[in-house]
VMD Tcl script that builds the backbone (N, CA, C; Angstrom):
set m [mol new atoms 270]
animate dup $m
set s [atomselect $m all]
$s set {name element resname resid chain x y z} {
  {N N MET 1 A 67.949 4.097 19.425}
  {CA C MET 1 A 66.830 3.525 18.250}
  {C C MET 1 A 65.420 3.977 18.707}
  {N N GLY 2 A 64.706 4.291 17.697}
  {CA C GLY 2 A 63.455 4.683 17.816}
  {C C GLY 2 A 62.583 3.483 17.465}
  {N N ALA 3 A 61.378 3.623 17.599}
  {CA C ALA 3 A 60.323 2.485 17.084}
  {C C ALA 3 A 60.183 2.116 15.692}
  {N N ASN 4 A 60.702 3.477 15.025}
  {CA C ASN 4 A 60.770 3.427 13.391}
  {C C ASN 4 A 61.949 2.590 12.903}
  {N N SER 5 A 62.837 2.065 13.709}
  {CA C SER 5 A 64.208 1.438 13.256}
  {C C SER 5 A 63.720 -0.068 13.634}
  {N N SER 6 A 62.460 -0.588 14.001}
  {CA C SER 6 A 62.323 -1.754 14.406}
  {C C SER 6 A 61.464 -2.916 13.349}
  {N N PRO 7 A 61.862 -4.004 12.983}
  {CA C PRO 7 A 61.385 -4.699 11.819}
  {C C PRO 7 A 60.032 -5.006 12.064}
  {N N THR 8 A 59.141 -5.107 10.906}
  {CA C THR 8 A 57.756 -5.469 10.957}
  {C C THR 8 A 57.495 -6.708 10.087}
  {N N PHE 9 A 56.573 -7.711 10.635}
  {CA C PHE 9 A 56.240 -8.692 9.761}
  {C C PHE 9 A 54.621 -8.772 9.951}
  {N N THR 10 A 54.183 -8.566 8.722}
  {CA C THR 10 A 52.820 -8.543 8.470}
  {C C THR 10 A 52.198 -9.789 7.468}
  {N N LEU 11 A 50.747 -10.426 7.738}
  {CA C LEU 11 A 50.454 -11.082 7.091}
  {C C LEU 11 A 49.032 -11.092 6.639}
  {N N LYS 12 A 48.792 -11.383 5.305}
  {CA C LYS 12 A 47.110 -11.065 5.006}
  {C C LYS 12 A 46.466 -12.332 5.321}
  {N N GLU 13 A 47.088 -13.406 5.399}
  {CA C GLU 13 A 46.239 -14.735 5.775}
  {C C GLU 13 A 47.322 -15.406 6.613}
  {N N ILE 14 A 46.684 -16.344 7.923}
  {CA C ILE 14 A 47.259 -17.350 8.681}
  {C C ILE 14 A 46.303 -18.012 9.050}
  {N N GLN 15 A 46.395 -19.509 8.648}
  {CA C GLN 15 A 46.041 -20.702 9.094}
  {C C GLN 15 A 46.436 -21.413 10.067}
  {N N VAL 16 A 45.663 -21.785 11.307}
  {CA C VAL 16 A 46.054 -22.392 12.433}
  {C C VAL 16 A 45.551 -23.803 12.109}
  {N N ARG 17 A 46.493 -24.689 12.195}
  {CA C ARG 17 A 46.207 -26.240 12.374}
  {C C ARG 17 A 46.354 -26.911 13.784}
  {N N LEU 18 A 45.043 -27.058 14.308}
  {CA C LEU 18 A 44.973 -27.758 15.531}
  {C C LEU 18 A 45.268 -29.424 15.341}
  {N N ASP 19 A 45.549 -29.866 16.571}
  {CA C ASP 19 A 45.706 -31.440 16.891}
  {C C ASP 19 A 44.256 -31.683 17.353}
  {N N TYR 20 A 43.466 -32.563 16.637}
  {CA C TYR 20 A 42.019 -32.554 17.069}
  {C C TYR 20 A 41.901 -33.446 18.309}
  {N N ALA 21 A 42.964 -34.572 18.492}
  {CA C ALA 21 A 43.076 -35.285 19.181}
  {C C ALA 21 A 43.370 -35.025 20.532}
  {N N ALA 22 A 43.858 -33.601 20.842}
  {CA C ALA 22 A 44.239 -33.271 21.869}
  {C C ALA 22 A 42.758 -32.046 22.255}
  {N N LEU 23 A 42.146 -31.639 21.350}
  {CA C LEU 23 A 41.051 -30.963 21.428}
  {C C LEU 23 A 40.113 -31.639 22.054}
  {N N ALA 24 A 39.883 -33.109 21.670}
  {CA C ALA 24 A 38.988 -33.587 22.381}
  {C C ALA 24 A 39.012 -33.962 23.866}
  {N N LYS 25 A 40.284 -33.899 24.142}
  {CA C LYS 25 A 40.628 -33.763 25.350}
  {C C LYS 25 A 40.815 -32.410 26.349}
  {N N ARG 26 A 40.196 -31.327 25.582}
  {CA C ARG 26 A 39.876 -30.033 26.060}
  {C C ARG 26 A 41.203 -29.257 26.264}
  {N N GLN 27 A 42.088 -29.823 25.620}
  {CA C GLN 27 A 43.610 -29.005 25.363}
  {C C GLN 27 A 43.806 -28.474 23.808}
  {N N ILE 28 A 44.327 -27.480 23.959}
  {CA C ILE 28 A 44.476 -26.827 22.500}
  {C C ILE 28 A 46.033 -26.912 22.055}
  {N N GLN 29 A 46.310 -27.702 21.234}
  {CA C GLN 29 A 47.824 -27.599 20.994}
  {C C GLN 29 A 47.707 -27.680 19.090}
  {N N ILE 30 A 48.659 -26.619 18.684}
  {CA C ILE 30 A 48.850 -26.272 17.483}
  {C C ILE 30 A 49.870 -27.018 16.769}
  {N N ASN 31 A 49.314 -27.845 15.672}
  {CA C ASN 31 A 50.283 -28.669 15.010}
  {C C ASN 31 A 51.211 -27.734 13.773}
  {N N SER 32 A 50.441 -26.629 13.236}
  {CA C SER 32 A 51.359 -25.995 12.365}
  {C C SER 32 A 50.458 -24.409 12.163}
  {N N LEU 33 A 51.268 -23.582 11.378}
  {CA C LEU 33 A 50.830 -22.555 10.940}
  {C C LEU 33 A 50.962 -22.245 9.550}
  {N N LEU 34 A 50.111 -22.110 8.656}
  {CA C LEU 34 A 50.285 -21.576 7.457}
  {C C LEU 34 A 50.196 -20.125 7.121}
  {N N LEU 35 A 51.255 -19.559 6.664}
  {CA C LEU 35 A 51.269 -18.312 6.502}
  {C C LEU 35 A 51.534 -17.755 4.895}
  {N N ARG 36 A 50.409 -16.894 4.769}
  {CA C ARG 36 A 50.480 -16.698 3.415}
  {C C ARG 36 A 50.589 -14.792 3.071}
  {N N GLN 37 A 51.334 -14.755 1.902}
  {CA C GLN 37 A 50.924 -13.206 1.590}
  {C C GLN 37 A 51.826 -12.414 2.688}
  {N N GLY 38 A 52.878 -12.862 3.270}
  {CA C GLY 38 A 53.519 -12.237 4.256}
  {C C GLY 38 A 54.578 -10.985 3.765}
  {N N ARG 39 A 55.014 -10.240 4.396}
  {CA C ARG 39 A 55.971 -9.303 4.213}
  {C C ARG 39 A 56.637 -8.617 5.289}
  {N N LEU 40 A 58.065 -8.806 5.468}
  {CA C LEU 40 A 58.751 -8.460 6.306}
  {C C LEU 40 A 59.537 -7.293 5.741}
  {N N ALA 41 A 59.634 -6.339 6.624}
  {CA C ALA 41 A 60.130 -4.901 6.437}
  {C C ALA 41 A 61.146 -4.466 7.341}
  {N N TRP 42 A 62.404 -4.201 7.032}
  {CA C TRP 42 A 63.513 -4.033 8.131}
  {C C TRP 42 A 64.029 -2.898 7.708}
  {N N PRO 43 A 63.623 -1.714 8.458}
  {CA C PRO 43 A 64.613 -0.349 8.041}
  {C C PRO 43 A 66.003 -0.184 8.630}
  {N N ILE 44 A 66.776 0.336 7.571}
  {CA C ILE 44 A 68.201 0.500 7.943}
  {C C ILE 44 A 68.312 1.808 7.985}
  {N N THR 45 A 68.911 2.271 8.898}
  {CA C THR 45 A 69.379 3.664 9.575}
  {C C THR 45 A 70.680 3.736 9.362}
  {N N GLU 46 A 71.132 4.539 8.663}
  {CA C GLU 46 A 72.933 4.998 8.694}
  {C C GLU 46 A 72.991 6.582 8.950}
  {N N SER 47 A 74.003 6.975 9.736}
  {CA C SER 47 A 74.009 8.232 10.253}
  {C C SER 47 A 74.267 9.016 8.827}
  {N N ASN 48 A 74.070 10.116 8.730}
  {CA C ASN 48 A 74.040 11.284 7.235}
  {C C ASN 48 A 73.837 10.435 6.014}
  {N N ALA 49 A 72.685 9.582 6.348}
  {CA C ALA 49 A 72.388 8.758 5.154}
  {C C ALA 49 A 70.713 8.787 5.201}
  {N N ALA 50 A 69.943 8.618 3.935}
  {CA C ALA 50 A 68.431 8.745 3.911}
  {C C ALA 50 A 68.104 7.433 4.282}
  {N N PRO 51 A 66.786 7.312 5.197}
  {CA C PRO 51 A 66.674 6.161 5.515}
  {C C PRO 51 A 66.413 4.981 4.315}
  {N N ARG 52 A 66.359 3.672 4.653}
  {CA C ARG 52 A 66.233 2.780 3.704}
  {C C ARG 52 A 65.472 1.642 4.251}
  {N N GLU 53 A 65.191 0.946 3.357}
  {CA C GLU 53 A 64.318 -0.148 3.854}
  {C C GLU 53 A 64.586 -1.654 3.060}
  {N N LEU 54 A 64.992 -2.820 3.801}
  {CA C LEU 54 A 64.890 -4.131 3.191}
  {C C LEU 54 A 63.653 -4.760 3.281}
  {N N THR 55 A 63.126 -5.263 2.097}
  {CA C THR 55 A 61.928 -5.861 2.264}
  {C C THR 55 A 61.883 -7.187 1.441}
  {N N MET 56 A 60.795 -8.064 2.224}
  {CA C MET 56 A 60.864 -9.609 1.656}
  {C C MET 56 A 59.539 -9.480 1.596}
  {N N ASP 57 A 58.872 -9.751 0.288}
  {CA C ASP 57 A 57.567 -10.080 0.026}
  {C C ASP 57 A 57.053 -11.114 -0.377}
  {N N ASN 58 A 55.719 -11.472 -0.435}
  {CA C ASN 58 A 54.955 -12.261 -0.818}
  {C C ASN 58 A 55.653 -13.714 0.084}
  {N N ILE 59 A 55.622 -13.795 1.111}
  {CA C ILE 59 A 56.186 -14.580 1.960}
  {C C ILE 59 A 55.070 -16.026 2.156}
  {N N GLN 60 A 55.491 -17.120 1.813}
  {CA C GLN 60 A 54.593 -18.251 2.091}
  {C C GLN 60 A 55.234 -19.204 2.425}
  {N N THR 61 A 54.741 -20.014 3.490}
  {CA C THR 61 A 55.444 -20.900 4.299}
  {C C THR 61 A 54.529 -21.951 5.331}
  {N N GLU 62 A 55.057 -22.990 5.747}
  {CA C GLU 62 A 54.374 -23.713 6.782}
  {C C GLU 62 A 55.388 -23.989 7.717}
  {N N LEU 63 A 54.857 -23.203 9.082}
  {CA C LEU 63 A 55.630 -23.667 10.374}
  {C C LEU 63 A 55.085 -24.850 11.015}
  {N N ARG 64 A 55.773 -25.863 11.378}
  {CA C ARG 64 A 55.287 -27.124 11.599}
  {C C ARG 64 A 55.967 -27.057 13.342}
  {N N PHE 65 A 55.224 -27.479 14.324}
  {CA C PHE 65 A 55.700 -27.646 15.627}
  {C C PHE 65 A 55.772 -28.964 15.772}
  {N N LEU 66 A 56.932 -29.596 16.192}
  {CA C LEU 66 A 57.030 -31.015 16.177}
  {C C LEU 66 A 57.540 -31.323 17.938}
  {N N PRO 67 A 57.537 -32.623 18.017}
  {CA C PRO 67 A 57.666 -32.936 19.430}
  {C C PRO 67 A 59.114 -32.556 19.942}
  {N N GLY 68 A 59.439 -32.398 21.104}
  {CA C GLY 68 A 60.837 -32.043 21.525}
  {C C GLY 68 A 61.169 -30.669 21.259}
  {N N ASP 69 A 60.199 -29.890 21.212}
  {CA C ASP 69 A 60.244 -28.394 20.796}
  {C C ASP 69 A 61.128 -28.138 19.481}
  {N N VAL 70 A 60.938 -28.881 18.592}
  {CA C VAL 70 A 61.458 -28.774 17.301}
  {C C VAL 70 A 60.423 -28.159 16.378}
  {N N TRP 71 A 61.076 -26.917 15.643}
  {CA C TRP 71 A 60.343 -26.374 14.667}
  {C C TRP 71 A 60.769 -26.853 13.288}
  {N N GLU 72 A 59.541 -26.825 12.540}
  {CA C GLU 72 A 60.313 -27.266 11.036}
  {C C GLU 72 A 59.500 -26.253 10.213}
  {N N LEU 73 A 60.164 -25.738 9.213}
  {CA C LEU 73 A 59.780 -24.590 8.216}
  {C C LEU 73 A 60.075 -25.146 6.795}
  {N N SER 74 A 58.648 -25.534 6.553}
  {CA C SER 74 A 58.793 -25.982 5.080}
  {C C SER 74 A 58.091 -25.304 4.049}
  {N N GLU 75 A 58.554 -25.341 2.767}
  {CA C GLU 75 A 58.429 -24.745 1.569}
  {C C GLU 75 A 58.241 -23.161 1.634}
  {N N PHE 76 A 59.439 -22.805 2.315}
  {CA C PHE 76 A 59.333 -21.213 2.574}
  {C C PHE 76 A 59.465 -20.534 1.044}
  {N N LYS 77 A 58.765 -19.751 0.631}
  {CA C LYS 77 A 59.051 -19.011 -0.562}
  {C C LYS 77 A 58.687 -17.316 -0.518}
  {N N ALA 78 A 59.748 -16.608 -1.016}
  {CA C ALA 78 A 59.641 -15.274 -0.738}
  {C C ALA 78 A 60.050 -14.459 -2.243}
  {N N GLN 79 A 60.018 -13.189 -2.200}
  {CA C GLN 79 A 60.667 -12.452 -3.198}
  {C C GLN 79 A 61.454 -11.394 -2.364}
  {N N PHE 80 A 62.867 -11.245 -2.808}
  {CA C PHE 80 A 63.603 -10.482 -2.038}
  {C C PHE 80 A 64.671 -9.787 -3.311}
  {N N ALA 81 A 64.678 -8.329 -3.245}
  {CA C ALA 81 A 65.547 -7.584 -4.322}
  {C C ALA 81 A 65.318 -8.190 -5.676}
  {N N GLY 82 A 63.996 -8.650 -6.197}
  {CA C GLY 82 A 63.715 -8.951 -7.375}
  {C C GLY 82 A 64.288 -10.532 -7.509}
  {N N ALA 83 A 64.418 -11.224 -6.403}
  {CA C ALA 83 A 64.876 -12.829 -6.909}
  {C C ALA 83 A 63.914 -13.535 -5.914}
  {N N ASN 84 A 63.671 -14.624 -6.743}
  {CA C ASN 84 A 62.583 -15.557 -6.006}
  {C C ASN 84 A 63.434 -16.411 -4.724}
  {N N ILE 85 A 63.163 -16.892 -3.474}
  {CA C ILE 85 A 63.962 -17.471 -2.879}
  {C C ILE 85 A 62.867 -18.730 -2.095}
  {N N GLN 86 A 63.804 -19.692 -2.241}
  {CA C GLN 86 A 63.082 -21.260 -1.571}
  {C C GLN 86 A 63.872 -21.409 -0.662}
  {N N LEU 87 A 63.431 -21.591 0.659}
  {CA C LEU 87 A 64.048 -22.276 1.556}
  {C C LEU 87 A 63.437 -23.540 2.310}
  {N N ALA 88 A 64.245 -24.147 3.115}
  {CA C ALA 88 A 63.374 -25.388 4.078}
  {C C ALA 88 A 64.597 -25.290 5.352}
  {N N ALA 89 A 63.893 -25.473 6.504}
  {CA C ALA 89 A 65.008 -25.435 7.829}
  {C C ALA 89 A 64.407 -26.174 8.689}
  {N N ARG 90 A 65.482 -27.263 9.696}
  {CA C ARG 90 A 64.674 -27.685 10.639}
  {C C ARG 90 A 65.722 -27.393 11.916}
}
mol reanalyze $m
mol bondsrecalc $m
mol representation Tube
mol addrep $m
C-alpha cells in the first residue's frame, strides 16, 4: 500500500479552547477543539478496478477532553453520499 492509499483529514478552521485556570498556573490544558468545514477522504483501492474515494464533507463538531482520559464528541454533523449525518458519542 502506497502513500496514496492513506486517508486524509483536512480542516478549514479549528478553534482551541484552553483551561484559563490552568493557564494562570503556567500550564497548557486544552478543554475542547471546535472543528469546522472538515473533509475526510478515504481512497479505496481494489485490484483490477479504477481507484475510488469515500468522502465525508462539511464536518462540524466539538471534541471535548474530560477528566479520566474521556473524550466527548458533541454535535457531529457532516455530509456523506448525499445524506446529512448527525452523531454524538462518549
